[in-house]
DOFILUM-163431 format. One line per 2 residues: number of its first residue (from 1); for each residue z, y, x of N, C-alpha, C, O, CB. Coordinates in pm, whole numbers, plus 32768, in hexadecimal, padded with zeros to 4 digits. Atoms other than C-alpha are relative to their C-alpha. Glycine has a CB too. Example, Ala and Ser with C-alpha at 12.3 -4.5 7.8 and 13.67 -1.06 7.14 Angstrom:
1> 8000/7F89/8059/830C/7E3E/84CE/8000/8078/805A/8042/8076/80C2/807D/8003/7F9D | 7FFA/7F89/7FAE/82CA/7F96/8557/8049/806D/7FB3/805A/80DC/7FE6/7F72/802E/8029
This chain:
1> 7F99/8065/7FED/73B9/8486/7FD1/8045/8016/8086/8004/8033/80EA/7FC3/7F70/7FF8 | 7FB6/7FEA/7F85/74CD/84A5/80D2/7FEB/7F8B/8060/7FD6/7F1A/8036/8094/8012/7FE2
3> 800D/806D/7FA0/74B2/83E2/8214/8086/7FB8/800E/80ED/7FE8/7FDD/7FCF/8035/808A | 7F89/8055/7FF2/75AE/82D3/8272/8074/804A/8041/80E7/8038/8018/7FDF/7F84/8050
5> 7F96/7FB9/7FBA/7670/83B6/835F/804C/805F/7FA5/80C7/8062/7FA9/7FC7/804D/8074 | 7FBB/7FA2/8056/76BB/84BF/825D/8048/7FB9/7F8D/80B1/7FE8/7F60/7F9D/8067/7FC8
7> 7FBC/804E/8066/7712/83BA/8154/8083/7FC7/8037/80EC/7FD0/7FF7/7FA5/7F8F/7FCE | 7F88/8036/7FC2/7806/8311/823F/8065/806F/801C/80DD/805E/8007/7FDD/7FB6/8083
9> 7FA7/7F8E/7FE3/7894/8462/82A7/8045/8031/7F81/80BC/804F/7F84/7FB1/8074/8041 | 7FC5/7FD6/8080/78CC/84C5/813B/806A/7F9B/7FD4/80D5/7FC1/7FA4/7F93/800E/7F94
11> 7F9F/8067/8025/7979/837A/80FA/8081/800F/8051/80EF/800B/8019/7FC3/7F73/8016 | 7F89/7FF4/7FAB/7A63/83A7/8224/804D/8080/7FE4/80C7/8082/7FF1/7FD7/7FFC/8093
13> 7FB8/7F84/8026/7AB3/850D/81BD/8058/7FEA/7F87/80CA/8018/7F83/7F9B/8072/7FE4 | 7FB1/801E/8078/7B25/8491/8069/8073/7FA3/8025/80E4/7FB6/7FF6/7FA6/7FBF/7F92
15> 7F96/805E/7FD7/7BE8/8372/8109/806F/804B/804A/80E5/8032/8032/7FC6/7F90/8059 | 7F9B/7FB2/7FB7/7C96/8466/81F7/8052/8056/7FA0/80CB/8062/7FAE/7FBD/805A/806B
17> 7FBA/7FAC/8063/7CEB/854B/80D4/8066/7FAD/7FB1/80D7/7FD8/7F9C/7F9B/8042/7F9F | 7FA5/8058/804A/7D82/8429/8011/8076/7FD5/8058/80E8/7FD2/8029/7FB5/7F84/7FCD
19> 7F93/8027/7FA4/7E4A/83B5/8143/8062/8072/8014/80DB/805F/8012/7FC7/7FD3/8087 | 7FAC/7F8A/7FEC/7ECA/8515/8180/8058/8019/7F85/80CF/8032/7F92/7FAA/807D/801E
21> 7FB3/7FEA/807A/7F33/853C/8015/8067/7F90/7FEB/80D3/7FA9/7FB7/7FA1/8008/7F87 | 7FA0/806F/800B/7FD8/83E4/801E/8079/8019/805A/80EB/8006/8030/7FBD/7F7A/8026
23> 7F90/7FE2/7FA5/80A6/8447/814F/8059/806C/7FC6/80D4/8060/7FCA/7FCB/802C/808A | 7FB1/7F95/803C/8112/8586/80A2/804E/7FCE/7F87/80C2/7FF4/7F73/7FA5/8075/7FD7
25> 7FBD/8035/8077/8165/84CA/7F62/8075/7FA5/8026/80D7/7F9C/7FDC/7F9C/7FB3/7FA8 | 7F97/805C/7FD4/8239/83CF/8027/8075/8049/8042/80E2/8010/804E/7FC7/7F9B/8061
27> 7F99/7FB7/7FB6/8301/84DC/80DD/8088/8002/7FBB/80ED/7FED/7FFF/7FD2/808E/8017 | 7F7C/7FFD/803E/8416/84FA/7FD8/804E/7F7C/800A/80C9/7F7C/8007/7FF2/8024/7F6F
29> 7FBE/8082/7FF8/845E/8384/7FF7/801B/7FD6/8090/8066/7F77/80A6/7FAB/7F97/7FBB | 7FE9/8024/7F75/8458/837B/8173/7FCF/7F75/8025/800E/7F30/8076/8090/800C/801F
31> 8037/8085/7FE4/8381/8242/8178/7F76/8011/803E/7F28/8066/8013/7FF7/7FAA/7F7D | 8082/7FF7/7FBC/8259/820D/825F/7F96/7FB4/7FB1/7FB6/7F62/7F5A/8009/7FC9/8091
33> 806D/8048/8043/8104/8194/81EC/8008/7F6A/801D/7FEE/7F19/7FC3/7F77/8036/802E | 7FF8/808F/7FDF/8139/8048/82A4/8073/7FBD/7FB4/8066/7F4B/7F87/8012/7FEC/8098
35> 7F91/8037/804E/828A/8015/81FA/7FD9/7FF3/7F6D/7FF8/7F90/7F2B/807F/8058/800F | 802C/8004/808B/81F3/8069/80AA/7F9E/7F8F/7FE8/7FA6/7F49/7F83/7FC2/8085/7FD9
37> 8061/806E/800E/80D3/7F77/80E0/8048/7F7A/7FF7/8026/7F26/7FA4/7F9C/7FFF/8076 | 7FB4/807E/8002/81CC/7E60/812B/804A/7FF0/7F7C/8049/7F84/7F40/8064/7FFA/8076
39> 7FB9/8005/8080/829C/7EB5/7FFA/7FA0/7FE1/7F8E/7FC0/7F92/7F36/8049/8084/7FE6 | 8063/801A/8069/8164/7EBA/7F20/7FD2/7F6E/7FFE/7FC1/7F34/7F94/7F87/805C/8012
41> 8026/808D/7FF9/80FD/7D60/7F9C/806D/7FA9/7FC2/8051/7F4E/7F75/7FE5/7FD4/8093 | 7F91/804E/8036/8256/7CD9/7F49/800E/8013/7F69/802E/7FB4/7F21/8083/8027/8045
43> 7FFB/7FE8/8090/8250/7D7C/7DF2/7F90/7FB6/7FB8/7FA2/7F87/7F47/7FF6/8096/7FE3 | 8073/8043/803D/80FA/7CE5/7DAE/800C/7F67/8006/7FEA/7F22/7FA6/7F7E/802D/8046
45> 8001/8090/7FEA/8136/7B87/7E3C/8089/7FBE/7FF1/8093/7F43/7FEC/7FCA/7FE2/8087 | 7F7A/803A/8004/82AE/7B5A/7E23/8032/7FE1/808D/7FF6/800B/80F0/8002/7F81/7FAB
47> 7FC2/8021/7F7F/838B/7AD2/7F38/7F9E/7FB4/8059/7F59/7F58/802C/8080/7FAE/7FEB | 8058/8040/7F9D/82CE/7A6E/8073/804C/7FEC/8083/80AC/8034/80A0/7F80/8055/8018
49> 7FCF/800B/7F77/8320/79EE/81CC/7FC2/8072/8050/7F58/80A5/802C/7FDD/7F74/803F | 8032/7F91/7FAE/82F1/7AF6/82DA/7F72/7FE8/8033/7F1F/8043/8036/805C/8018/8077
51> 8086/8021/7FD0/81C1/7A41/8364/7F96/8011/7F95/7F27/803E/7FB0/7FFD/7F72/8034 | 805C/7FEE/8070/811D/7A3F/820E/7FEB/8095/7FE5/7F7B/80C0/7FC9/8035/7FBA/7F81
53> 800C/7F6F/8013/8167/7BB1/81E8/7FA5/803A/806C/7F4F/808D/804E/808C/8043/8005 | 8054/7FD0/7F92/80CA/7BF2/833E/7F6D/7FE0/7FE5/7F16/8034/7FFE/802C/7FC0/8086
55> 808B/8027/8020/7F91/7B36/82CF/7FC6/805C/7F95/7F56/808B/7FA2/7FFA/7F6D/7FD2 | 802F/7FA5/806A/7F75/7C06/8191/7FE6/808C/8036/7F87/80CF/800C/8067/8006/7F8D
57> 800C/7F78/7FCA/7FA2/7D46/8259/7F9C/8007/8074/7F76/8074/809F/8089/8031/802F | 805C/8007/7F8D/7EB8/7CD1/8371/803C/8043/807A/7FFC/8092/80BF/7F79/8041/7FDD
59> 7FB9/7FCF/7F8A/7FBB/7D23/847A/8041/7F88/8044/8045/7F1B/800B/806A/806E/7FDB | 7FBE/806C/7FB9/8072/7C53/857D/8087/7FE2/7FC0/80C3/803A/7F82/8011/8023/8097
61> 7F7B/8020/8035/81AE/7B9A/8516/806E/805B/8038/80CA/807F/7FF0/8021/7F6F/801E | 7F9C/7FA7/7FC4/8276/7C73/8609/8000/8088/7FBB/806A/80C1/7FA0/7FE4/8011/8098
63> 800A/7F80/8047/81F6/7DAF/8560/8038/7FF4/7F74/807A/8050/7F43/7F6F/8031/7FFB | 7FCA/8015/8086/824A/7D1E/840C/8098/7FFD/8004/80DA/8034/7FAB/7FCA/7F7D/7FC3
65> 7F6E/8004/7FF2/83AD/7CD9/8484/8039/808C/800D/80A1/80AA/7FD2/8028/7FAC/807A | 7FD1/7F76/7FF0/83D3/7E45/84ED/7FFC/804B/7F7B/8059/8095/7F59/7FAB/804A/8069
67> 800D/7FBE/8082/8357/7EBF/839A/806C/7FCB/7FA1/80AC/8019/7F5B/7F73/7FE9/7FC5 | 7F9B/803C/8058/843B/7DCB/82E1/808C/8031/8027/80DC/8051/7FD0/7FFA/7F65/8007
69> 7F7D/7FCE/7FD3/8566/7E34/83B7/801B/808C/7FCA/8089/80A8/7F9B/8007/8001/809B | 7FEF/7F77/8032/852D/7F9F/8354/8017/8000/7F69/8067/804F/7F37/7F84/8055/8022
71> 7FEE/8007/8091/8510/7F41/81E4/8088/7FC5/7FDB/80C6/7FEF/7F79/7F8F/7FAC/7FC2 | 7F7B/8039/8016/864C/7E6C/81F7/806A/806B/8017/80C7/807A/7FC8/8019/7F85/805D
73> 7FA1/7F94/7FE1/8706/7F8F/8299/800A/8065/7F8E/8074/809E/7F75/7FD7/8048/8082 | 8003/7FA1/8070/869E/8069/8173/802C/7FC1/7F7C/803A/8006/7F17/7F74/8039/7FF0
75> 7FD6/8044/807A/870A/7F62/8074/7F8E/7FE9/7F9E/7FA6/7FD2/7F28/806A/804F/7FBD | 8074/800F/8058/85A8/7F40/7FEB/7FD1/7F6F/7FF6/7F90/7F49/7F95/7F8F/8057/802F
77> 801D/808F/8003/857C/7DD0/8044/8079/7FB6/8038/80D0/7FF1/8078/7F7E/7FDD/8051 | 7F96/8053/7FCA/8662/7CB0/8098/7FC5/7F7F/8035/7F5D/7F50/8006/806C/7FE3/7F95
79> 8025/8084/7FCE/8647/7B73/8160/8058/7F9B/7FB7/80CF/7FB3/7FA0/8010/7FF4/809D | 7FB3/8069/8042/86AE/7A33/80B1/7FC3/7F79/8023/7F52/7F6F/8053/8003/8016/7F66
81> 802F/8087/7FE0/8690/78BD/80DB/7F85/7FDE/7FAC/7F7D/7FFF/7F36/8070/7F98/7FE8 | 8078/8031/8045/853F/7828/8083/8028/7F85/7FAF/8058/7F24/7FEA/7F8B/7FDF/8066
83> 7FD6/8073/8050/857E/773B/7F5E/7FB7/7F7E/8025/7FEA/7F11/800D/7FEB/801E/7F6E | 804C/8077/7FDA/8471/764E/7FE3/802A/7FCA/8089/8010/7F56/80A7/7F6A/8021/8002
85> 7FD6/8028/7F79/8507/7642/8145/8075/805A/8028/8061/80CB/8055/7F89/800A/8068 | 7F89/7FAE/7FEA/866B/76BC/8172/800E/8031/8090/805E/808B/80AB/807A/7FB3/7FD9
87> 7FFC/7FD1/7F75/8631/76E1/82EA/7FB0/8080/8011/7FC2/80CA/8073/7FCB/7F94/805F | 8058/7F8A/7FF9/8530/77F2/82A4/8037/806E/7FA5/8087/8055/7F4B/7F6E/7FDB/7FD6
89> 7FD7/7F90/8056/8564/794A/820E/7F86/8041/7FC1/7F17/803B/7FF4/8050/8068/8050 | 8066/7FB2/8046/849E/7A15/8118/802F/8090/7FFA/80A6/80AF/8009/7FE5/7FC7/7F72
91> 7FE4/7F73/8015/848A/7B89/80E5/7FDD/801E/7F6F/7F72/7FF9/7F3F/7FAF/805C/8065 | 8016/7FE2/808E/84AC/7C09/7F81/802D/8090/7FE4/808C/80C0/8021/804C/7F9B/7FA4
93> 7FD5/7F77/8023/84BF/7D65/7EE6/8086/7FFD/7FB6/80A1/7FA2/7F68/7F94/8045/7FAA | 7F84/7FED/804A/8613/7DD9/7E6A/7FE1/8053/7F84/7F71/8081/7F71/806D/8045/8059
95> 8012/7FAA/8075/8645/7E94/7D24/7FD9/808D/802B/7F85/80CD/7FEC/8080/8003/7FAA | 8024/7F7B/7FCD/863A/7FD8/7DEF/7F70/8003/8031/7F2A/8067/801F/8060/8029/8071
97> 808A/8007/7FD2/84F3/7F67/7E8C/7F9D/8001/7F8D/7F34/8041/7F94/7FEB/7F84/8053 | 8056/8002/8077/845B/7F1E/7D37/7FF9/808C/7FC5/7F8D/80BC/7FA2/8035/7F9A/7F95
99> 7FFB/7F79/8039/84CB/8072/7CB8/7FB0/8063/8056/7F62/80B2/8021/8092/8031/7FF3 | 804A/7FA5/7FA7/8444/812A/7DE9/7F6A/7FE3/7FF7/7F19/803F/7FF4/8031/7FF2/8091
101> 808D/8025/800A/82FC/8068/7DD2/7FBF/803A/7F84/7F4F/806D/7F8A/7FF1/7F6A/7FFF | 8035/7FC8/807D/82CB/80D3/7C69/7FF0/8097/800A/7F8A/80CF/7FE1/805B/7FDD/7F89
103> 8004/7F6E/7FF6/831D/823F/7CB3/7F8F/802D/805C/7F46/808B/803C/8086/8036/8033 | 806A/7FDB/7FA1/8234/824F/7DDF/7F77/7FE4/7FC4/7F1C/8035/7FD2/8011/7FB5/8085
105> 8082/8023/803E/811B/819D/7D24/7FD7/806A/7F9B/7F63/8093/7F97/8008/7F74/7FBB | 801C/7F9A/8064/8134/829A/7C0C/7FD8/8084/8042/7F7A/80C6/8016/8079/8015/7FA7
107> 801E/7F82/7FBA/8137/83C2/7CFC/7F79/7FF9/8045/7F2B/8058/803F/806E/801F/8067 | 8081/800E/7FBB/8012/833D/7DC7/7F8D/8000/7F9D/7F23/8037/7FBA/7FFE/7F7F/8054
109> 8069/8000/8067/7F49/8301/7C88/7FE6/808E/7FD1/7F73/80B5/7FBC/8029/7FA6/7F88 | 8011/7F74/8029/7F87/8469/7C20/7FB5/804F/806C/7F60/80A2/804C/8088/8042/7FE4
111> 8045/7FBC/7F92/7F16/84E2/7D78/7F6B/7FDA/8001/7F15/8030/8012/8042/7FDC/8089 | 808C/802D/8003/7DD8/840F/7D64/7FB7/803E/7F8A/7F43/8065/7F95/7FF8/7F65/7FF9
113> 803D/7FC1/8075/7D96/8495/7C07/7FDA/8091/801E/7F72/80C1/7FF2/805F/7FFB/7F88 | 8020/7F75/7FDA/7DA4/85F5/7C97/7F83/8006/8059/7F30/805F/804A/8078/8042/8049
115> 8076/8003/7FA8/7CA6/8598/7DA4/7F81/7FEA/7FAE/7F1B/802A/7FC6/800F/7F91/806B | 8077/8025/804D/7BB7/8502/7CA5/7FF0/8051/7F80/7F96/8035/7F30/8005/7F6E/7FDD
117> 8003/7FB0/807B/7BF7/8606/7B95/7F7E/804D/7FEE/7F58/806E/7F7E/8075/8062/7FFF | 807D/7FB5/800C/7AB3/86BB/7BE6/7F8E/7FAA/7FC8/7F25/7FDF/7FA4/7FD8/8037/8089
119> 8067/8059/8035/79EF/8589/7B72/8013/7FEE/7F6A/8084/7FE2/7F3A/8004/7F77/8048 | 7FF4/801F/808F/79A0/8555/7A04/8010/7F68/7FF1/8008/7F1E/8053/7F82/8034/7FB0
121> 7FE5/808D/801A/79E1/8403/7961/7F8E/7FA5/8030/7FA7/7F3A/8069/8019/7FEA/7F6C | 8072/8051/7FD7/7882/8381/79A3/7FF9/7FF5/8098/7FDF/7F89/80CD/7F7D/803B/7FC8
123> 8002/8003/7F6E/788F/83E2/7B14/8071/7FA9/8037/805E/7F5F/8098/800B/808E/8039 | 7F8F/8052/7FD5/79E7/8343/7B39/7FE0/7F6B/7FEE/7FFB/7F1B/8047/807F/8024/7FB1
125> 8024/808B/801B/7969/8200/7A9B/7F99/7FCF/8065/7FA1/7F5F/8097/7FCA/7FF0/7F70 | 8067/8025/7F9E/7839/8200/7B80/803C/7FF0/808A/801B/7F91/80D2/7F8F/8069/8003
127> 7FBE/800A/7F7D/790F/8241/7CB4/8052/7F80/8007/804E/7F3A/806C/8059/807C/801B | 7FB0/807B/8003/79FC/8127/7C50/7FA6/7F86/800E/7FC7/7F27/8056/8052/7FF8/7F7D
129> 805F/8070/7FF6/78D1/803F/7C24/7FCB/7FF0/808D/7FC5/7F81/80C2/7F8B/8013/7F9E | 8037/8005/7F79/783D/809A/7D75/8068/7FD5/8067/8049/7F87/80C1/7FC8/8087/8026
131> 7F95/8026/7FA3/798B/807B/7E2D/8020/7F6A/7FF1/803A/7F26/8055/807F/8055/7FE6 | 7FE8/808E/8015/79C0/7F25/7D8F/7F94/7FAC/8044/7FB1/7F43/807D/8005/7FE0/7F69
133> 806D/8048/7FBB/7869/7EB8/7E10/8017/7FFE/8097/8004/7F97/80D7/7F78/8041/7FE1 | 7FE9/7FF8/7F6F/78C0/7F30/7F6F/8078/7FAD/802B/8078/7F72/8097/8014/8091/8029
135> 7F87/804B/7FDE/7A18/7E8E/7F67/7FE6/7F6A/8004/8028/7F22/804F/806F/801F/7F9B | 8020/8090/8000/797F/7D3A/7F1C/7FA6/7FE1/8073/7F7F/7F6E/8085/7FBE/7FD5/7F7B
């Protein structure tokens, strides 16, 4: 049985490989991982106030504003009045943001499939089960 150090090291090697492949997969779209994470949160949860987005991303509100500004500049999200409080604004994905999100999600899934292609179906199922246990 492997000791804790080598298990953790193997885990981080796989995580680094996935991150590296994600960066390469994102290159054609010119979007950073932090911008993509914000877009994914908005696609999953719908329109949010910047502070709510910051909470989901576990970053400061100022950092969230910088990420949103970059996404607005690219036309991937828009700011609009909050229907519950017209003094506040929400951030919502645009049609271009939805389209880019789908394309990136598909590309990243294909990249992950390549990483895990060496595993048979039973090993993949076991890995998914174990990762779910760790995530909880």
